[in-house]
C-alpha positions in Angstrom: 0.0 0.0 0.0 1.1 3.5 -0.8 0.0 7.0 0.5 0.2 10.0 -1.8 1.0 12.6 0.8 0.6 15.6 -1.4 -1.8 15.8 -4.4 -4.0 18.4 -5.9 -7.1 16.4 -6.9 -8.9 19.7 -6.4 -7.1 21.2 -9.5 -9.1 22.1 -12.6 -7.0 19.6 -14.6 -9.1 16.8 -13.1 -12.6 18.3 -13.7 -13.4 15.9 -16.6 -12.2 12.6 -15.2 -11.7 12.9 -11.4 -13.4 9.6 -10.5 -11.3 7.7 -13.1 -8.1 9.2 -11.7 -9.1 8.1 -8.2 -10.0 4.6 -9.4 -6.6 4.3 -11.1 -4.9 5.3 -7.9 -6.8 2.7 -5.9 -6.0 0.1 -8.5 -2.3 1.0 -8.1 -2.6 0.3 -4.4 -2.5 4.1 -3.5 -5.0 3.6 -0.8 -4.9 7.0 0.9 -4.4 10.4 -0.6 -3.8 13.8 1.1 -5.3 16.6 -1.0 -3.8 20.1 -0.4 -5.8 23.3 -0.7 -3.9 26.6 -0.9 -6.5 29.3 -1.6 -10.3 29.8 -1.2 -11.3 27.7 -4.2 -8.9 24.8 -3.7 -9.5 24.6 0.1 -13.3 24.3 -0.5 -12.7 21.5 -3.0 -10.2 19.7 -0.7 -12.7 19.8 2.1 -15.5 18.4 -0.2 -13.2 15.6 -1.3 -12.2 14.7 2.2 -15.9 14.5 3.2 -16.9 12.5 0.1 -14.1 9.8 0.3 -13.1 8.1 3.5 -9.5 7.5 2.1 -8.9 11.2 1.3 -7.6 13.7 3.8 -7.2 17.5 3.6 -4.3 19.9 4.2 -5.3 23.5 4.1 -3.3 26.8 4.1 -2.3 29.6 1.8 0.3 29.4 -0.9 3.2 31.9 -0.7 2.9 32.9 -4.4 -0.6 34.3 -3.5 0.4 35.6 -0.1 -0.5 39.2 -1.2 -4.2 38.1 -1.6 -4.5 36.5 1.8 -6.6 38.5 4.4 -7.0 38.0 8.2 -10.5 36.8 7.4 -9.0 34.0 5.2 -6.8 32.9 8.0 -9.7 32.9 10.5 -11.7 30.8 8.0 -8.8 28.3 7.7 -8.6 28.1 11.5 -12.3 27.3 11.7 -12.1 24.6 9.0 -9.0 23.1 10.6 -11.2 21.8 13.4 -12.6 19.2 11.0 -11.3 15.7 11.8 -10.2 15.1 8.2 -7.8 18.1 8.2 -4.4 16.7 9.0 -2.0 19.7 8.5 -1.6 23.4 7.8 -0.2 24.3 4.4 1.1 24.4 1.9 2.9 27.5 3.2 6.4 28.7 3.0 8.3 30.9 0.5 8.6 31.0 -3.3 11.2 33.4 -4.6 10.9 32.1 -8.2 7.6 33.9 -8.9 7.4 37.6 -8.0 3.6 38.1 -7.6 4.0 38.5 -3.8 6.9 40.6 -2.3 9.3 38.6 -0.1 8.3 40.4 3.1 4.6 39.7 2.5 5.4 36.0 2.0 7.5 35.9 5.1 4.9 37.5 7.3 2.2 35.1 6.1 4.5 32.2 6.6 5.1 33.1 10.2 1.4 33.6 10.8 0.6 30.1 9.4 3.4 28.6 11.6 1.7 30.3 14.6 -1.7 28.9 13.5 -0.3 25.4 13.2 1.2 25.7 16.7 -2.2 27.0 18.1 -4.0 24.1 16.5 -1.2 21.5 17.3 -1.1 20.4 13.6 2.1 19.8 11.5 3.0 22.2 8.7 3.5 21.4 5.0 6.3 23.5 3.6 6.6 24.8 0.0 10.1 26.1 -0.7 11.3 27.4 -4.1 14.6 29.3 -4.4 14.3 30.3 -0.7 16.0 27.6 1.4 18.0 30.0 3.6 15.0 32.1 4.6 12.7 29.0 5.0 15.1 27.3 7.4 15.7 30.6 9.2 12.0 31.3 9.8 11.3 27.7 10.9 14.0 28.1 13.5 13.0 31.6 14.6 9.4 30.6 15.0 10.2 27.3 16.8 8.4 25.3 14.2 9.9 22.1 15.7 7.2 22.3 18.3 4.7 20.9 15.8 7.1 19.7 13.1 6.1 19.2 9.5 7.2 18.1 6.1 9.4 19.6 3.4 7.1 18.9 0.4 8.7 17.9 -2.9 12.1 18.4 -1.4 14.8 19.5 -3.9 17.6 20.5 -1.6 20.8 19.0 -0.5 21.4 16.1 1.9 22.8 18.7 4.4 19.7 20.8 4.2 17.5 17.7 4.6 19.5 16.8 7.8 19.0 20.4 9.0 15.3 20.1 8.5 15.1 16.7 10.2 16.9 18.1 13.2 13.9 20.6 13.4 11.4 17.7 13.5 10.6 17.8 9.8 10.0 14.9 7.4 11.4 14.9 3.9 9.0 14.2 1.0 10.2 13.1 -2.4 8.1 13.4 -5.6 8.5 12.8 -9.3 11.8 14.8 -9.8 13.7 12.0 -7.9 13.0 9.8 -11.0 14.5 12.3 -13.5 17.8 11.2 -15.0 19.6 14.5 -14.2 18.2 14.9 -10.6 21.4 14.5 -8.7 20.3 16.1 -5.4 17.0 14.2 -5.0 18.7 10.9 -5.7 21.4 11.7 -3.1 18.7 12.5 -0.6 16.9 9.3 -1.4 20.1 7.3 -0.9 21.4 9.1 2.2 18.4 10.0 4.3 17.1 7.2 6.5 13.8 5.7 5.5 12.2 6.7 8.8 12.3 10.4 7.7 11.0 9.9 4.2 7.5 10.2 2.7 6.4 10.1 -1.0 4.1 12.2 -3.0 3.1 13.2 -6.6 2.2 16.9 -6.3 -0.1 15.9 -9.1 -1.1 17.3 -11.6 2.4 18.8 -11.6 5.9 17.2 -11.8 5.0 13.8 -13.3 7.7 11.2 -12.8 9.7 9.5 -15.6 8.4 8.1 -18.1 5.5 10.5 -17.9 7.5 13.7 -17.4 5.8 16.7 -19.0 2.4 15.1 -19.0 -0.4 15.5 -16.4 0.6 13.7 -13.2 -1.8 11.6 -11.1 -1.6 9.7 -7.8 -1.4 6.3 -9.5 2.2 7.3 -10.4 3.4 7.5 -6.8 4.7 3.9 -6.8 7.3 5.1 -9.4 8.7 7.5 -6.8 8.9 4.5 -4.3 10.7 2.4 -7.0 13.4 5.0 -7.5 14.0 5.4 -3.7 14.2 1.6 -3.5 16.8 1.6 -6.3 18.9 4.2 -4.6 18.7 2.4 -1.2 19.1 -1.1 -2.7 15.8 -2.1 -1.0 12.6 -3.7 -2.3 9.7 -1.5 -3.3 7.6 -3.3 -0.7 10.1 -2.1 2.0 9.9 1.5 0.9 6.1 1.3 0.6 5.7 -0.1 4.1 8.1 2.5 5.7 6.8 5.6 3.9 3.1 4.5 4.5 3.9 4.0 8.2 5.6 7.4 8.3 2.7 9.1 6.7 0.1 7.5 9.0 2.1 8.6 12.0 2.9 12.0 10.7 -0.7 12.9 9.7 -2.2 11.0 12.6 -4.3 9.1 10.2 -6.6 6.5 11.9 -6.2 3.2 10.1 
């Protein structure tokens, strides 16, 4: 059994064939999926999916790219929804310095507010980091994020950064890029970081693994991520599946 710990089944890309996508995931032994909402529209859809399917859970927060659009009212709304038993984490939050829609200081302020919210609710945090590793790690440390811990979603950093995050009570989640031929850092992380700190995800519909790179991603592809980790660690896929599933169940406090 596999758990896709970060998927956007709430994305418009699945409007035409959502049930078929879910059916393919279940057929591929992806028996639980964590759907991430990151603005008003996607949070509402994530909540609806979590209420409709007993094997789907929700993570809700506000994406750093759209930080400039987030109001205090939005944060209060997220706090109210987070009381739902199927909401398992706050996020995805963090920093994204690749896109310039939201100024860095606005992103940083919202990031700190969502860490505080997670601490208030005693929920872990799902971190989005793009081209901002130094500031992400600095803010997590300054805000004592280790108190609730979290996961570095679709981790693309170095083994050293991964260890730094693990020391702050964070898990490392690997996605499709670990399967790319030229993905040196994710492969090193897969090899060097102990299985007890790893989770797997698709980030679908984005970042499809090889051999589907460039196409729409979907949760049925998450076993390909496990296969590459198994290859790097010289383990069986079953061992990786069992460990990463166990990690996800514990991390998200999912009742079996």
